[in-house]
Structures are given as C-alpha cells and as structure tokens.
N, CA, C, O and the ligand as a Tripos MOL2 file, in Angstrom:
@<TRIPOS>MOLECULE
protein
  253   251    64     0     0
PROTEIN
NO_CHARGES

@<TRIPOS>ATOM
      1 N           0.8460   -1.2000    0.0000 N.3       1 MET1
      2 CA          0.0000    0.0000    0.0000 C.3       1 MET1
      3 C           0.8810    1.2490    0.0000 C.2       1 MET1
      4 O           1.9090    1.2950    0.6750 O.2       1 MET1
      5 N           0.4780    2.2260   -0.7400 N.am      2 PRO2
      6 CA          1.2470    3.4720   -0.7640 C.3       2 PRO2
      7 C           1.0150    4.2840    0.5100 C.2       2 PRO2
      8 O          -0.0420    4.2230    1.1390 O.2       2 PRO2
      9 N           2.0180    5.0200    0.8470 N.am      3 LEU3
     10 CA          1.9190    5.9100    2.0040 C.3       3 LEU3
     11 C           1.5980    7.3100    1.5050 C.2       3 LEU3
     12 O           2.3260    7.8840    0.6960 O.2       3 LEU3
     13 N           0.5140    7.8330    1.9980 N.am      4 TYR4
     14 CA          0.1030    9.1740    1.6160 C.3       4 TYR4
     15 C           0.2320   10.1210    2.7910 C.2       4 TYR4
     16 O           0.1240    9.7310    3.9540 O.2       4 TYR4
     17 N           0.4650   11.3640    2.4540 N.am      5 ARG5
     18 CA          0.4810   12.3920    3.4810 C.3       5 ARG5
     19 C          -0.8180   13.1800    3.3810 C.2       5 ARG5
     20 O          -1.2480   13.5730    2.2960 O.2       5 ARG5
     21 N          -1.4160   13.3960    4.5110 N.am      6 PHE6
     22 CA         -2.6650   14.1480    4.5710 C.3       6 PHE6
     23 C          -2.4880   15.3500    5.4770 C.2       6 PHE6
     24 O          -1.6800   15.3470    6.4060 O.2       6 PHE6
     25 N          -3.2580   16.3650    5.1840 N.am      7 ILE7
     26 CA         -3.3340   17.5020    6.0890 C.3       7 ILE7
     27 C          -4.8000   17.7570    6.3880 C.2       7 ILE7
     28 O          -5.6350   17.8220    5.4860 O.2       7 ILE7
     29 N          -5.0910   17.8970    7.6500 N.am      8 CYS8
     30 CA         -6.4610   18.1520    8.0720 C.3       8 CYS8
     31 C          -6.8780   19.5510    7.6450 C.2       8 CYS8
     32 O          -6.1770   20.5280    7.9080 O.2       8 CYS8
     33 N          -8.0310   19.6350    6.9820 N.am      9 LYS9
     34 CA         -8.5280   20.9410    6.5470 C.3       9 LYS9
     35 C          -9.0060   21.7810    7.7260 C.2       9 LYS9
     36 O          -9.1080   23.0050    7.6370 O.2       9 LYS9
     37 N          -9.2910   21.1070    8.8180 N.am     10 ASN10
     38 CA         -9.8510   21.8120    9.9660 C.3      10 ASN10
     39 C          -8.7820   22.3390   10.9140 C.2      10 ASN10
     40 O          -8.7920   23.5130   11.2840 O.2      10 ASN10
     41 N          -7.8610   21.4620   11.3030 N.am     11 CYS11
     42 CA         -6.8940   21.8730   12.3160 C.3      11 CYS11
     43 C          -5.4650   21.9200   11.7870 C.2      11 CYS11
     44 O          -4.5610   22.3880   12.4790 O.2      11 CYS11
     45 N          -5.2560   21.4310   10.5460 N.am     12 GLY12
     46 CA         -3.9290   21.5210    9.9540 C.3      12 GLY12
     47 C          -2.9630   20.4380   10.3640 C.2      12 GLY12
     48 O          -1.7910   20.4780    9.9910 O.2      12 GLY12
     49 N          -3.4350   19.4680   11.1270 N.am     13 LYS13
     50 CA         -2.5700   18.3880   11.5660 C.3      13 LYS13
     51 C          -2.1300   17.5450   10.3720 C.2      13 LYS13
     52 O          -2.9410   17.2090    9.5090 O.2      13 LYS13
     53 N          -0.8550   17.2100   10.3290 N.am     14 GLU14
     54 CA         -0.3380   16.3460    9.2710 C.3      14 GLU14
     55 C          -0.3950   14.8990    9.7100 C.2      14 GLU14
     56 O          -0.0690   14.5600   10.8480 O.2      14 GLU14
     57 N          -0.8160   14.0580    8.7900 N.am     15 GLU15
     58 CA         -0.8410   12.6290    9.0730 C.3      15 GLU15
     59 C          -0.2670   11.8930    7.8740 C.2      15 GLU15
     60 O          -0.5660   12.2290    6.7290 O.2      15 GLU15
     61 N           0.5480   10.9000    8.1370 N.am     16 SER16
     62 CA          1.0520   10.0260    7.0830 C.3      16 SER16
     63 C           0.3950    8.6690    7.2660 C.2      16 SER16
     64 O           0.5870    8.0050    8.2840 O.2      16 SER16
     65 N          -0.3830    8.2630    6.2690 N.am     17 LEU17
     66 CA         -1.2020    7.0740    6.4240 C.3      17 LEU17
     67 C          -1.0520    6.1570    5.2280 C.2      17 LEU17
     68 O          -0.9000    6.6060    4.0920 O.2      17 LEU17
     69 N          -1.0970    4.8690    5.5050 N.am     18 LEU18
     70 CA         -1.1810    3.8890    4.4360 C.3      18 LEU18
     71 C          -2.6350    3.7970    4.0000 C.2      18 LEU18
     72 O          -3.5450    3.7190    4.8250 O.2      18 LEU18
     73 N          -2.8330    3.8060    2.6880 N.am     19 LEU19
     74 CA         -4.2060    3.8520    2.1970 C.3      19 LEU19
     75 C          -4.3370    2.9590    0.9760 C.2      19 LEU19
     76 O          -3.5160    3.0180    0.0610 O.2      19 LEU19
     77 N          -5.3610    2.1420    0.9660 N.am     20 LYS20
     78 CA         -5.6670    1.3600   -0.2280 C.3      20 LYS20
     79 C          -6.1610    2.2990   -1.3250 C.2      20 LYS20
     80 O          -6.6550    3.3920   -1.0490 O.2      20 LYS20
     81 N          -6.0190    1.8580   -2.5590 N.am     21 TYR21
     82 CA         -6.3320    2.7490   -3.6720 C.3      21 TYR21
     83 C          -7.7730    3.2330   -3.6580 C.2      21 TYR21
     84 O          -8.0460    4.3910   -3.9740 O.2      21 TYR21
     85 N          -8.6760    2.3660   -3.3010 N.am     22 ASN22
     86 CA        -10.0870    2.7340   -3.3730 C.3      22 ASN22
     87 C         -10.6650    3.1750   -2.0400 C.2      22 ASN22
     88 O         -11.8660    3.4090   -1.9060 O.2      22 ASN22
     89 N          -9.7900    3.2810   -1.0700 N.am     23 GLN23
     90 CA        -10.2640    3.6190    0.2590 C.3      23 GLN23
     91 C         -10.5170    5.1150    0.3760 C.2      23 GLN23
     92 O          -9.7510    5.9300   -0.1400 O.2      23 GLN23
     93 N         -11.5790    5.4570    1.0460 N.am     24 GLN24
     94 CA        -11.8580    6.8630    1.2990 C.3      24 GLN24
     95 C         -10.8620    7.3970    2.3300 C.2      24 GLN24
     96 O         -10.4110    6.6620    3.2090 O.2      24 GLN24
     97 N         -10.5320    8.6590    2.2130 N.am     25 PRO25
     98 CA         -9.6090    9.2340    3.1960 C.3      25 PRO25
     99 C         -10.1730    9.1270    4.5990 C.2      25 PRO25
    100 O         -11.3670    9.3370    4.8150 O.2      25 PRO25
    101 N          -9.3240    8.8050    5.5400 N.am     26 PRO26
    102 CA         -9.7790    8.7220    6.9280 C.3      26 PRO26
    103 C         -10.0100   10.1200    7.4980 C.2      26 PRO26
    104 O          -9.7040   11.1330    6.8700 O.2      26 PRO26
    105 N         -10.5470   10.1340    8.6810 N.am     27 ARG27
    106 CA        -10.7850   11.4130    9.3460 C.3      27 ARG27
    107 C          -9.6020   11.7440   10.2320 C.2      27 ARG27
    108 O          -8.8210   10.8730   10.6140 O.2      27 ARG27
    109 N          -9.4910   12.9970   10.5410 N.am     28 CYS28
    110 CA         -8.4240   13.4610   11.4110 C.3      28 CYS28
    111 C          -8.5450   12.8240   12.7920 C.2      28 CYS28
    112 O          -9.6270   12.7520   13.3740 O.2      28 CYS28
    113 N          -7.3970   12.3620   13.2990 N.am     29 SER29
    114 CA         -7.4130   11.7150   14.6080 C.3      29 SER29
    115 C          -7.5920   12.7120   15.7400 C.2      29 SER29
    116 O          -7.9480   12.3420   16.8590 O.2      29 SER29
    117 N          -7.3430   13.9760   15.4390 N.am     30 GLU30
    118 CA         -7.4380   14.9940   16.4890 C.3      30 GLU30
    119 C          -8.8410   15.5860   16.5780 C.2      30 GLU30
    120 O          -9.3900   15.7380   17.6690 O.2      30 GLU30
    121 N          -9.4090   15.9160   15.4340 N.am     31 CYS31
    122 CA        -10.6540   16.6880   15.4640 C.3      31 CYS31
    123 C         -11.7470   16.0640   14.6070 C.2      31 CYS31
    124 O         -12.8460   16.6090   14.5110 O.2      31 CYS31
    125 N         -11.4540   14.9140   13.9760 N.am     32 ASP32
    126 CA        -12.4060   14.2460   13.1090 C.3      32 ASP32
    127 C         -12.7490   15.0950   11.8890 C.2      32 ASP32
    128 O         -13.8080   14.9280   11.2840 O.2      32 ASP32
    129 N         -11.8580   15.9940   11.5390 N.am     33 GLY33
    130 CA        -12.0680   16.8340   10.3670 C.3      33 GLY33
    131 C         -11.7040   16.1050    9.0880 C.2      33 GLY33
    132 O         -11.2010   14.9810    9.1150 O.2      33 GLY33
    133 N         -11.9650   16.7600    7.9750 N.am     34 GLU34
    134 CA        -11.6800   16.1670    6.6760 C.3      34 GLU34
    135 C         -10.2010   16.2840    6.3600 C.2      34 GLU34
    136 O          -9.5990   17.3480    6.5060 O.2      34 GLU34
    137 N          -9.6220   15.1650    5.9200 N.am     35 LEU35
    138 CA         -8.2030   15.1680    5.5760 C.3      35 LEU35
    139 C          -8.0360   15.3730    4.0790 C.2      35 LEU35
    140 O          -8.7530   14.7740    3.2770 O.2      35 LEU35
    141 N          -7.1030   16.2080    3.7140 N.am     36 GLU36
    142 CA         -6.8290   16.4900    2.3230 C.3      36 GLU36
    143 C          -5.5530   15.7650    1.9160 C.2      36 GLU36
    144 O          -4.5070   15.9410    2.5400 O.2      36 GLU36
    145 N          -5.6390   14.9510    0.8710 N.am     37 LYS37
    146 CA         -4.4760   14.1940    0.4240 C.3      37 LYS37
    147 C          -3.4980   15.1110   -0.2860 C.2      37 LYS37
    148 O          -3.8740   15.9150   -1.1390 O.2      37 LYS37
    149 N          -2.2460   14.9720    0.0850 N.am     38 GLN38
    150 CA         -1.2120   15.7360   -0.5840 C.3      38 GLN38
    151 C          -0.6740   14.9070   -1.7410 C.2      38 GLN38
    152 O          -0.1650   13.8030   -1.5420 O.2      38 GLN38
    153 N          -0.7900   15.4490   -2.9560 N.am     39 ILE39
    154 CA         -0.4440   14.6660   -4.1390 C.3      39 ILE39
    155 C           1.0560   14.4020   -4.1980 C.2      39 ILE39
    156 O           1.4860   13.2640   -4.3820 O.2      39 ILE39
    157 N           1.8260   15.4300   -4.0450 N.am     40 SER40
    158 CA          3.2690   15.2640   -4.0990 C.3      40 SER40
    159 C           3.8410   15.4610   -2.7150 C.2      40 SER40
    160 O           3.1240   15.7300   -1.7520 O.2      40 SER40
    161 N           5.1390   15.3210   -2.6420 N.am     41 ARG41
    162 CA          5.7740   15.5610   -1.3560 C.3      41 ARG41
    163 C           5.4540   16.9720   -0.8840 C.2      41 ARG41
    164 O           5.3640   17.9050   -1.6820 O.2      41 ARG41
    165 N           5.2900   17.1060    0.3800 N.am     42 VAL42
    166 CA          4.9320   18.4090    0.9300 C.3      42 VAL42
    167 C           6.0330   19.4130    0.6420 C.2      42 VAL42
    168 O           7.2110   19.1870    0.9190 O.2      42 VAL42
    169 N           5.6130   20.5020    0.0880 N.am     43 ALA43
    170 CA          6.5810   21.5370   -0.2440 C.3      43 ALA43
    171 C           6.9880   22.2870    1.0090 C.2      43 ALA43
    172 O           6.1580   22.8400    1.7310 O.2      43 ALA43
    173 N           8.2470   22.2880    1.2370 N.am     44 THR44
    174 CA          8.7610   23.0930    2.3280 C.3      44 THR44
    175 C           9.7680   24.0510    1.7280 C.2      44 THR44
    176 O          10.6940   23.6280    1.0360 O.2      44 THR44
    177 N           9.6020   25.3010    1.9800 N.am     45 CYS45
    178 CA         10.5040   26.2340    1.3330 C.3      45 CYS45
    179 C          11.3900   26.9300    2.3510 C.2      45 CYS45
    180 O          10.9920   27.2500    3.4710 O.2      45 CYS45
    181 N          12.5840   27.1380    1.9060 N.am     46 ARG46
    182 CA         13.5280   27.9050    2.7030 C.3      46 ARG46
    183 C          13.4420   29.3570    2.2620 C.2      46 ARG46
    184 O          12.9660   29.6740    1.1720 O.2      46 ARG46
    185 N          13.8970   30.1930    3.1080 N.am     47 LYS47
    186 CA         13.7250   31.6140    2.8180 C.3      47 LYS47
    187 C          14.4940   32.0510    1.5730 C.2      47 LYS47
    188 O          14.1770   33.0720    0.9620 O.2      47 LYS47
    189 N          15.4990   31.2750    1.2070 N.am     48 SER48
    190 CA         16.2740   31.6320    0.0280 C.3      48 SER48
    191 C          15.6310   31.1230   -1.2590 C.2      48 SER48
    192 O          16.1010   31.4220   -2.3560 O.2      48 SER48
    193 N          14.5540   30.3530   -1.1160 N.am     49 GLU49
    194 CA         13.9420   29.7660   -2.2940 C.3      49 GLU49
    195 C          12.5970   30.4140   -2.5900 C.2      49 GLU49
    196 O          11.9670   31.0200   -1.7230 O.2      49 GLU49
    197 N          12.1840   30.2660   -3.8310 N.am     50 SER50
    198 CA         10.8550   30.7230   -4.2210 C.3      50 SER50
    199 C           9.8030   29.8820   -3.5270 C.2      50 SER50
    200 O          10.0170   28.6950   -3.2790 O.2      50 SER50
    201 N           8.6880   30.4780   -3.2180 N.am     51 CYS51
    202 CA          7.5970   29.7580   -2.5910 C.3      51 CYS51
    203 C           6.5270   29.3820   -3.5980 C.2      51 CYS51
    204 O           5.3850   29.1290   -3.2160 O.2      51 CYS51
    205 N           6.8700   29.3400   -4.8670 N.am     52 SER52
    206 CA          5.8510   29.1080   -5.8940 C.3      52 SER52
    207 C           5.1940   27.7420   -5.7560 C.2      52 SER52
    208 O           4.0290   27.5790   -6.1200 O.2      52 SER52
    209 N           5.9210   26.7600   -5.2360 N.am     53 GLY53
    210 CA          5.3460   25.4310   -5.1200 C.3      53 GLY53
    211 C           4.7370   25.1670   -3.7690 C.2      53 GLY53
    212 O           4.3070   24.0510   -3.4800 O.2      53 GLY53
    213 N           4.7010   26.1730   -2.9550 N.am     54 CYS54
    214 CA          4.2560   25.9770   -1.5820 C.3      54 CYS54
    215 C           2.7960   26.3470   -1.4310 C.2      54 CYS54
    216 O           2.3460   27.3720   -1.9430 O.2      54 CYS54
    217 N           2.0730   25.5190   -0.7390 N.am     55 SER55
    218 CA          0.6550   25.7860   -0.5160 C.3      55 SER55
    219 C           0.4620   26.9260    0.4730 C.2      55 SER55
    220 O          -0.6140   27.5190    0.5480 O.2      55 SER55
    221 N           1.4810   27.2200    1.2110 N.am     56 GLY56
    222 CA          1.3770   28.2590    2.2300 C.3      56 GLY56
    223 C           1.0780   27.7050    3.6030 C.2      56 GLY56
    224 O           1.4380   28.3030    4.6170 O.2      56 GLY56
    225 N           0.4170   26.5590    3.6340 N.am     57 ARG57
    226 CA          0.0180   26.0400    4.9380 C.3      57 ARG57
    227 C           1.2100   25.5290    5.7450 C.2      57 ARG57
    228 O           1.2320   25.5970    6.9740 O.2      57 ARG57
    229 N           2.1960   25.0170    5.0120 N.am     58 ASN58
    230 CA          3.3090   24.3780    5.7050 C.3      58 ASN58
    231 C           4.5130   25.2840    5.7590 C.2      58 ASN58
    232 O           5.5990   24.8690    6.1650 O.2      58 ASN58
    233 N           4.3240   26.4920    5.3580 N.am     59 CYS59
    234 CA          5.4670   27.3600    5.1500 C.3      59 CYS59
    235 C           5.4260   28.5250    6.1350 C.2      59 CYS59
    236 O           4.4180   29.2200    6.2590 O.2      59 CYS59
    237 N           6.5080   28.7150    6.8090 N.am     60 GLY60
    238 CA          6.5710   29.7980    7.7540 C.3      60 GLY60
    239 C           6.9600   31.1270    7.1420 C.2      60 GLY60
    240 O           6.8630   32.1670    7.7940 O.2      60 GLY60
    241 N           7.4040   31.0990    5.8830 N.am     61 SER61
    242 CA          7.9080   32.3310    5.2840 C.3      61 SER61
    243 C           6.9510   32.9560    4.2890 C.2      61 SER61
    244 O           7.0740   34.1420    3.9850 O.2      61 SER61
    245 N           5.9980   32.1890    3.7720 N.am     62 CYS62
    246 CA          5.0780   32.7860    2.8000 C.3      62 CYS62
    247 C           3.6250   32.6710    3.2470 C.2      62 CYS62
    248 O           2.7320   33.2140    2.5970 O.2      62 CYS62
    249 N           3.3860   31.9770    4.3370 N.am     63 GLY63
    250 CA          2.0130   31.8020    4.7620 C.3      63 GLY63
    251 C           1.4420   33.1040    5.2710 C.2      63 GLY63
    252 O           0.2800   33.1510    5.6770 O.2      63 GLY63
    253 ZN         -7.8940   17.9330   12.4940 Zn       64 ZN64
@<TRIPOS>BOND
     1     1     2 1
     2     2     3 1
     3     3     4 2
     4     3     5 am
     5     5     6 1
     6     6     7 1
     7     7     8 2
     8     7     9 am
     9     9    10 1
    10    10    11 1
    11    11    12 2
    12    11    13 am
    13    13    14 1
    14    14    15 1
    15    15    16 2
    16    15    17 am
    17    17    18 1
    18    18    19 1
    19    19    20 2
    20    19    21 am
    21    21    22 1
    22    22    23 1
    23    23    24 2
    24    23    25 am
    25    25    26 1
    26    26    27 1
    27    27    28 2
    28    27    29 am
    29    29    30 1
    30    30    31 1
    31    31    32 2
    32    31    33 am
    33    33    34 1
    34    34    35 1
    35    35    36 2
    36    35    37 am
    37    37    38 1
    38    38    39 1
    39    39    40 2
    40    39    41 am
    41    41    42 1
    42    42    43 1
    43    43    44 2
    44    43    45 am
    45    45    46 1
    46    46    47 1
    47    47    48 2
    48    47    49 am
    49    49    50 1
    50    50    51 1
    51    51    52 2
    52    51    53 am
    53    53    54 1
    54    54    55 1
    55    55    56 2
    56    55    57 am
    57    57    58 1
    58    58    59 1
    59    59    60 2
    60    59    61 am
    61    61    62 1
    62    62    63 1
    63    63    64 2
    64    63    65 am
    65    65    66 1
    66    66    67 1
    67    67    68 2
    68    67    69 am
    69    69    70 1
    70    70    71 1
    71    71    72 2
    72    71    73 am
    73    73    74 1
    74    74    75 1
    75    75    76 2
    76    75    77 am
    77    77    78 1
    78    78    79 1
    79    79    80 2
    80    79    81 am
    81    81    82 1
    82    82    83 1
    83    83    84 2
    84    83    85 am
    85    85    86 1
    86    86    87 1
    87    87    88 2
    88    87    89 am
    89    89    90 1
    90    90    91 1
    91    91    92 2
    92    91    93 am
    93    93    94 1
    94    94    95 1
    95    95    96 2
    96    95    97 am
    97    97    98 1
    98    98    99 1
    99    99   100 2
   100    99   101 am
   101   101   102 1
   102   102   103 1
   103   103   104 2
   104   103   105 am
   105   105   106 1
   106   106   107 1
   107   107   108 2
   108   107   109 am
   109   109   110 1
   110   110   111 1
   111   111   112 2
   112   111   113 am
   113   113   114 1
   114   114   115 1
   115   115   116 2
   116   115   117 am
   117   117   118 1
   118   118   119 1
   119   119   120 2
   120   119   121 am
   121   121   122 1
   122   122   123 1
   123   123   124 2
   124   123   125 am
   125   125   126 1
   126   126   127 1
   127   127   128 2
   128   127   129 am
   129   129   130 1
   130   130   131 1
   131   131   132 2
   132   131   133 am
   133   133   134 1
   134   134   135 1
   135   135   136 2
   136   135   137 am
   137   137   138 1
   138   138   139 1
   139   139   140 2
   140   139   141 am
   141   141   142 1
   142   142   143 1
   143   143   144 2
   144   143   145 am
   145   145   146 1
   146   146   147 1
   147   147   148 2
   148   147   149 am
   149   149   150 1
   150   150   151 1
   151   151   152 2
   152   151   153 am
   153   153   154 1
   154   154   155 1
   155   155   156 2
   156   155   157 am
   157   157   158 1
   158   158   159 1
   159   159   160 2
   160   159   161 am
   161   161   162 1
   162   162   163 1
   163   163   164 2
   164   163   165 am
   165   165   166 1
   166   166   167 1
   167   167   168 2
   168   167   169 am
   169   169   170 1
   170   170   171 1
   171   171   172 2
   172   171   173 am
   173   173   174 1
   174   174   175 1
   175   175   176 2
   176   175   177 am
   177   177   178 1
   178   178   179 1
   179   179   180 2
   180   179   181 am
   181   181   182 1
   182   182   183 1
   183   183   184 2
   184   183   185 am
   185   185   186 1
   186   186   187 1
   187   187   188 2
   188   187   189 am
   189   189   190 1
   190   190   191 1
   191   191   192 2
   192   191   193 am
   193   193   194 1
   194   194   195 1
   195   195   196 2
   196   195   197 am
   197   197   198 1
   198   198   199 1
   199   199   200 2
   200   199   201 am
   201   201   202 1
   202   202   203 1
   203   203   204 2
   204   203   205 am
   205   205   206 1
   206   206   207 1
   207   207   208 2
   208   207   209 am
   209   209   210 1
   210   210   211 1
   211   211   212 2
   212   211   213 am
   213   213   214 1
   214   214   215 1
   215   215   216 2
   216   215   217 am
   217   217   218 1
   218   218   219 1
   219   219   220 2
   220   219   221 am
   221   221   222 1
   222   222   223 1
   223   223   224 2
   224   223   225 am
   225   225   226 1
   226   226   227 1
   227   227   228 2
   228   227   229 am
   229   229   230 1
   230   230   231 1
   231   231   232 2
   232   231   233 am
   233   233   234 1
   234   234   235 1
   235   235   236 2
   236   235   237 am
   237   237   238 1
   238   238   239 1
   239   239   240 2
   240   239   241 am
   241   241   242 1
   242   242   243 1
   243   243   244 2
   244   243   245 am
   245   245   246 1
   246   246   247 1
   247   247   248 2
   248   247   249 am
   249   249   250 1
   250   250   251 1
   251   251   252 2
@<TRIPOS>SUBSTRUCTURE
     1 MET1         2 RESIDUE 1 A MET
     2 PRO2         6 RESIDUE 1 A PRO
     3 LEU3        10 RESIDUE 1 A LEU
     4 TYR4        14 RESIDUE 1 A TYR
     5 ARG5        18 RESIDUE 1 A ARG
     6 PHE6        22 RESIDUE 1 A PHE
     7 ILE7        26 RESIDUE 1 A ILE
     8 CYS8        30 RESIDUE 1 A CYS
     9 LYS9        34 RESIDUE 1 A LYS
    10 ASN10       38 RESIDUE 1 A ASN
    11 CYS11       42 RESIDUE 1 A CYS
    12 GLY12       46 RESIDUE 1 A GLY
    13 LYS13       50 RESIDUE 1 A LYS
    14 GLU14       54 RESIDUE 1 A GLU
    15 GLU15       58 RESIDUE 1 A GLU
    16 SER16       62 RESIDUE 1 A SER
    17 LEU17       66 RESIDUE 1 A LEU
    18 LEU18       70 RESIDUE 1 A LEU
    19 LEU19       74 RESIDUE 1 A LEU
    20 LYS20       78 RESIDUE 1 A LYS
    21 TYR21       82 RESIDUE 1 A TYR
    22 ASN22       86 RESIDUE 1 A ASN
    23 GLN23       90 RESIDUE 1 A GLN
    24 GLN24       94 RESIDUE 1 A GLN
    25 PRO25       98 RESIDUE 1 A PRO
    26 PRO26      102 RESIDUE 1 A PRO
    27 ARG27      106 RESIDUE 1 A ARG
    28 CYS28      110 RESIDUE 1 A CYS
    29 SER29      114 RESIDUE 1 A SER
    30 GLU30      118 RESIDUE 1 A GLU
    31 CYS31      122 RESIDUE 1 A CYS
    32 ASP32      126 RESIDUE 1 A ASP
    33 GLY33      130 RESIDUE 1 A GLY
    34 GLU34      134 RESIDUE 1 A GLU
    35 LEU35      138 RESIDUE 1 A LEU
    36 GLU36      142 RESIDUE 1 A GLU
    37 LYS37      146 RESIDUE 1 A LYS
    38 GLN38      150 RESIDUE 1 A GLN
    39 ILE39      154 RESIDUE 1 A ILE
    40 SER40      158 RESIDUE 1 A SER
    41 ARG41      162 RESIDUE 1 A ARG
    42 VAL42      166 RESIDUE 1 A VAL
    43 ALA43      170 RESIDUE 1 A ALA
    44 THR44      174 RESIDUE 1 A THR
    45 CYS45      178 RESIDUE 1 A CYS
    46 ARG46      182 RESIDUE 1 A ARG
    47 LYS47      186 RESIDUE 1 A LYS
    48 SER48      190 RESIDUE 1 A SER
    49 GLU49      194 RESIDUE 1 A GLU
    50 SER50      198 RESIDUE 1 A SER
    51 CYS51      202 RESIDUE 1 A CYS
    52 SER52      206 RESIDUE 1 A SER
    53 GLY53      210 RESIDUE 1 A GLY
    54 CYS54      214 RESIDUE 1 A CYS
    55 SER55      218 RESIDUE 1 A SER
    56 GLY56      222 RESIDUE 1 A GLY
    57 ARG57      226 RESIDUE 1 A ARG
    58 ASN58      230 RESIDUE 1 A ASN
    59 CYS59      234 RESIDUE 1 A CYS
    60 GLY60      238 RESIDUE 1 A GLY
    61 SER61      242 RESIDUE 1 A SER
    62 CYS62      246 RESIDUE 1 A CYS
    63 GLY63      250 RESIDUE 1 A GLY
    64 ZN64       253 GROUP 0 **** ****
C-alpha cells in the first residue's frame, strides 16, 4: 500500500497514512475533520527559495 500524506482541513494536523487505492480518506485523529491528500511531497521552502510550489500552509515564510 502506498503511504500518503494528509493535512487536516480543519486543524492543519499532518498525518502520514497507508491507504488502499479505493479507500476513502480517513478522518483526522485529532478533530475528526476532513483530511486532504497531498499529491506530491509536501513543499517546504527555505527563505532563500521561491515559494511558488508551496501551498502556504506548511510554510513559515510565505504563509
Ligand atoms: Zn484535524
């Protein structure tokens, strides 16, 4: 099974979960909120880099 990274839309908690292809995303373990699957590796940007690939949620410099 592939390992996916999720971010809770409600509280922002990151979760890395194994998920079957047809399985619905699980709920957040903290708040039972909806988890959003991250398609690619989570973009983390350094201050010297462009933030063009960053969602903003995980970034302390462009959020
Ligand atoms: Zn949550």
